[in-house]
C-alpha positions in Angstrom: -7.0 24.8 -14.3 -5.9 22.6 -11.9 -7.8 21.1 -9.2 -7.0 19.4 -5.4 -8.7 17.4 -3.2 -8.4 19.1 0.1 -10.2 18.5 3.5 -10.5 19.7 7.3 -11.3 17.9 9.9 -14.7 18.6 11.8 -13.9 20.2 15.5 -16.3 18.5 17.4 -16.6 15.0 15.6 -14.1 12.3 14.7 -15.1 12.7 11.4 -13.8 14.9 8.5 -15.0 17.2 5.4 -13.3 17.4 1.6 -13.3 19.8 -0.5 -12.6 20.2 -4.0 -11.0 23.4 -4.8 -10.5 25.1 -8.2 -7.2 26.9 -8.4 -4.1 28.2 -11.6 -2.2 25.6 -12.8 1.3 26.7 -10.2 5.1 27.5 -11.3 8.0 25.6 -10.5 10.5 27.0 -8.6 14.6 26.5 -9.4 15.3 23.1 -7.7 11.3 22.2 -8.3 9.2 20.5 -10.5 5.7 20.4 -12.1 4.0 17.4 -12.3 0.8 16.6 -13.7 -0.4 14.1 -11.9 -1.5 10.8 -14.3 -3.0 8.4 -11.3 -3.0 8.2 -7.9 -4.3 5.0 -5.3 -6.9 5.5 -1.9 -4.9 3.4 0.1 -6.2 2.4 3.8 -3.5 4.5 4.7 -5.2 7.8 3.0 -8.0 6.9 5.0 -6.4 6.5 8.4 -4.5 10.4 7.5 -8.3 11.6 7.1 -9.6 10.2 10.4 -5.9 12.2 12.0 -5.1 8.4 12.9 -1.5 8.3 11.2 1.4 9.8 12.3 2.9 11.1 9.0 0.7 14.4 8.2 0.3 16.0 5.0 2.9 18.4 4.1 0.9 20.7 1.5 -1.7 22.6 2.0 -4.0 24.6 -0.4 -5.6 27.4 1.0 -4.4 26.4 4.0 -6.3 23.1 3.6 -4.1 19.6 3.6 -4.0 17.8 0.8 -4.2 13.9 1.3 -3.2 11.2 -0.9 0.4 9.3 -0.2 0.9 7.8 -3.4 0.7 8.3 -7.2 2.7 8.1 -10.3 2.6 11.2 -12.7 4.4 13.0 -15.4 6.7 16.5 -15.5 5.6 18.7 -17.4 8.3 21.6 -16.0 11.2 21.8 -14.6 13.6 24.6 -12.7 16.5 26.2 -13.1 18.7 24.1 -11.4 16.7 20.7 -11.3 18.7 18.2 -12.7 18.0 14.6 -13.7 14.7 14.9 -14.6 13.2 16.2 -17.9 9.7 17.0 -19.2 7.9 13.8 -19.8 9.5 12.2 -17.0 7.3 9.8 -15.3 7.8 9.9 -11.7 6.9 8.6 -8.4 6.5 10.2 -5.4 9.3 9.2 -2.6 7.5 9.8 0.5 4.8 10.2 2.7 2.2 13.5 3.0 3.2 14.9 -0.3 -0.4 15.0 -1.6 -1.4 13.4 -4.7 -5.1 13.7 -5.0 -4.6 16.6 -7.8 -4.1 17.3 -10.9 -1.0 19.4 -10.5 1.7 19.1 -8.0 5.2 21.0 -7.1 7.3 18.7 -5.4 10.9 19.2 -4.9 13.0 17.1 -7.4 14.2 15.1 -4.4 11.1 13.8 -3.3 10.4 12.1 -7.1 11.8 9.0 -8.3 11.9 8.6 -11.8 10.4 5.4 -13.4 10.3 3.4 -16.5 8.0 5.6 -19.1 5.9 2.3 -20.1 4.9 1.0 -17.4 1.1 0.5 -17.2 0.0 3.6 -15.5 -2.3 0.8 -12.6 1.1 -0.8 -11.9 2.6 2.8 -11.2 0.3 4.0 -9.1 0.6 1.3 -6.3 4.0 0.8 -7.3 5.9 2.5 -4.1 3.5 1.6 -1.6 2.2 -1.6 -3.0 4.6 -3.6 -5.3 7.9 -2.3 -3.5 6.6 -2.9 -0.4 6.1 -5.9 -0.6 9.1 -6.8 -2.6 11.0 -5.5 0.5 9.1 -7.0 3.1 9.8 -10.7 1.9 13.4 -9.8 0.8 14.4 -8.5 4.4 13.0 -11.4 6.1 13.2 -14.3 3.3 16.3 -15.8 5.8 13.6 -16.8 8.0 12.5 -19.5 6.2 13.5 -21.9 3.0 12.4 -23.6 0.1 9.5 -25.7 1.0 7.9 -23.6 4.5 4.9 -22.0 4.7 4.4 -17.8 5.5 1.4 -17.1 7.1 -0.7 -13.3 6.0 -3.5 -11.8 7.2 -5.6 -9.3 5.3 -5.1 -11.4 2.1 -7.2 -9.4 -0.6 -5.2 -6.1 -0.2 -3.0 -5.2 -3.0 0.1 -5.7 -0.5 -1.1 -9.2 0.1 -1.2 -9.7 -3.4 2.2 -9.5 -4.8 3.9 -10.3 -1.2 2.4 -13.6 -2.0 3.7 -13.8 -5.6 7.2 -13.1 -4.3 7.1 -15.9 -1.5 6.2 -18.1 -4.2 9.6 -16.7 -6.4 11.5 -18.1 -3.1 10.0 -21.2 -3.1 7.5 -20.6 -0.5 3.7 -21.5 0.2 1.4 -19.3 1.5 -1.5 -19.2 3.9 -4.2 -16.5 3.4 -6.8 -15.6 5.8 -9.9 -13.4 4.8 -12.4 -11.9 6.8 -15.5 -14.4 7.2 -17.9 -13.7 4.3 -20.4 -14.7 2.3 -18.4 -14.9 -1.1 -15.6 -17.0 0.4 -15.3 -19.5 -2.4 -15.4 -17.5 -4.7 -12.7 -15.3 -2.8 -10.5 -18.4 -2.1 -10.9 -18.7 -5.7 -9.5 -15.7 -6.7 -6.5 -15.9 -4.7 -5.9 -19.4 -5.7 -5.1 -18.0 -8.9 -2.0 -15.6 -8.0 -0.9 -16.4 -5.3 -2.1 -18.1 -1.8 -1.9 -22.3 -1.9 -4.7 -22.3 1.5 -7.4 -19.8 2.2 -9.0 -19.5 5.3 -11.7 -17.4 6.9 -10.6 -16.1 10.2 -13.5 -17.9 12.4 -12.0 -21.4 10.6 -8.1 -20.7 11.4 -8.4 -22.0 14.8 -10.4 -25.2 14.4 -8.9 -26.5 10.9 -6.4 -29.4 10.1 -5.0 -27.8 7.0 -1.9 -26.2 8.9 -1.5 -29.4 11.0 2.1 -30.6 9.9 3.5 -27.3 8.1 6.9 -25.7 9.0 5.3 -21.7 9.2 8.1 -19.7 9.7 6.9 -16.3 8.9 3.8 -14.6 9.8 2.9 -11.3 8.0 0.3 -9.2 10.1 -1.4 -6.1 8.6 -4.1 -6.2 11.1 -2.8 -6.2 14.5 -4.9 -6.6 17.9 -7.1 -9.8 18.2 -6.3 -10.9 14.0 -2.7 -10.4 15.0 -2.9 -12.9 17.4 -4.6 -15.4 15.5 -1.6 -15.5 13.5 1.0 -15.5 15.9 -0.6 -18.7 17.3 -0.2 -20.2 13.9 3.6 -19.8 13.5 6.0 -22.7 13.8 8.2 -22.4 17.0 11.5 -20.4 16.0 9.8 -18.7 13.4 9.0 -14.9 12.9 6.3 -12.7 13.4 6.3 -9.2 11.4 3.9 -6.4 11.8 3.1 -4.0 8.9 -0.4 -2.4 9.3 -2.9 -2.0 11.9 -6.1 -2.6 9.9 -7.7 -3.9 12.7 -7.5 -0.1 14.6 -5.5 1.3 17.3 -8.0 1.3 20.2 -9.0 -0.4 23.2 -7.9 -3.9 22.7 -5.9 -3.6 20.1 -2.9 -4.9 21.9 -1.2 -7.8 21.1 0.3 -9.8 24.4 3.6 -11.4 24.7 3.7 -14.3 27.2 6.8 -15.8 27.9 5.6 -18.8 26.2 5.7 -17.3 22.4 10.0 -15.8 23.4 11.0 -18.6 25.3 9.1 -21.4 24.4 8.4 -21.2 21.1 11.5 -19.0 20.5 9.8 -16.6 17.8 11.3 -13.4 16.6 9.0 -10.5 16.9 9.4 -7.2 14.0 7.9 -4.5 12.4 8.4 -3.5 9.1 7.7 0.1 8.0 8.4 1.0 3.9 10.1 4.7 4.8 12.6 2.6 7.0 13.1 0.5 4.4 13.6 3.0 1.7 15.8 4.9 3.4 18.2 2.1 3.9 18.7 2.1 -0.4 20.3 4.5 -2.9 18.8 6.7 -5.2 20.2 4.4 -7.5 18.9 1.1 -6.2 15.4 2.4 -5.7 15.0 3.0 -9.5 16.7 -0.3 -10.3 14.0 -1.8 -8.5 11.4 -0.3 -10.4 13.2 -1.2 -13.6 13.2 -5.2 -12.2 9.5 -4.5 -11.1 8.5 -3.1 -14.8 10.2 -6.4 -16.2 8.8 -8.9 -14.4 5.2 -7.5 -14.9 6.0 -7.3 -18.5 7.1 -10.6 -18.8 4.2 -11.9 -17.1 5.7 -12.7 -14.3 4.1 -10.4 -11.6 0.3 -10.5 -11.8 -1.5 -7.6 -11.5 -4.6 -7.4 -9.0 -8.1 -6.2 -10.2 -8.7 -2.1 -9.6 -11.2 0.1 -10.3 -10.5 2.8 -12.1 -12.4 6.6 -10.7 -11.9 8.9 -13.5 -11.5 12.4 -13.1 -13.2 13.2 -16.6 -13.8 16.5 -18.3 -12.5 20.1 -17.8 -14.2 20.4 -14.5 -14.1 16.6 -12.0 -17.0 14.8 -10.9 -16.8 16.6 -7.3 -19.6 14.0 -5.7 -18.4 11.4 -7.7 -15.0 11.7 -5.6 -16.3 12.2 -2.6 -18.2 8.7 -3.0 -15.2 7.0 -3.9 -13.2 7.9 -0.9 -16.6 7.5 1.4 -16.7 3.8 0.2 -12.8 3.4 0.7 -13.5 4.5 4.6 -16.3 2.0 5.4 -14.0 -0.6 4.1 -16.5 -3.0 2.7 -16.1 -6.7 1.6 -14.7 -8.1 -2.1 -13.8 -4.1 -2.4 -11.2 -3.9 -5.4 -8.4 -1.1 -4.8 -9.7 2.3 -6.3 -7.5 4.8 -8.2 -8.1 8.1 -9.2 -7.0 8.5 -13.1 -6.4 12.2 -13.8 -6.4 12.1 -17.3 
């Protein structure tokens, strides 16, 4: 048997209802593969999808209900007659948003999958596309804005993306300023971040008053928050530097805009850019994407990249614990301080 998480938007409120549906294991069509999902993360983007706040909607459904989960790793267990380049036992990641990974089994077009090294640890493979690859490509496509010895600054610094973004910055000879939300365990959080990628860690309330940013060439700012948090980050960037927006964890409601003044554009001469993973991957061939996955796997194996702490949510037994799965998703939806990235493990 197969199990799939689906959801339904409540018709009169900004809430959603989750369902765990039991069904037969499907059969692949001639250009499709049957994938046994191995691991899938619960990302902030997934929460936005459940809340109907993300523009890319789920593409696959079970019993007319959409299937959430936009990232993950699986194993091919059957191939359609016309599938070329994939075989039973191959490990794959999902190439596009909206395909639905919170399920034990998935029928996917072979063109919607990307083969990865079979020996990559499952946790790393689960966050590979929207975590590690995203951080690498974001640094790579903006690296000309800074030179060795310069600084980057980023908010949302406890995220998986920030964890790897800081490491890729260090590999280029750049130094890293990490902004975290105000919290009681700030010292412990700062020690953890400095162990992997940060040189300076500041709580939000410290940014405007600290002297630690004085006389530093901060040439790149990476904004995962937008709104007031993004404005705070922009004000730290050195004249001639670059601001990169890649998320909106602060929300998209009233007050979420960033005012762009004549001073920022003309006097400080800042460059404003956005980064979207889908566009960055679309500019790469499949061979280039596969090569990047292989390179990342080697960096992890050799200890040149370190993994963040992850929390595994096990789909144990013949029947998954529906209450436990819903609690994990609810926990991610709250977005509390100090949470580790949660990963569904299906086997």
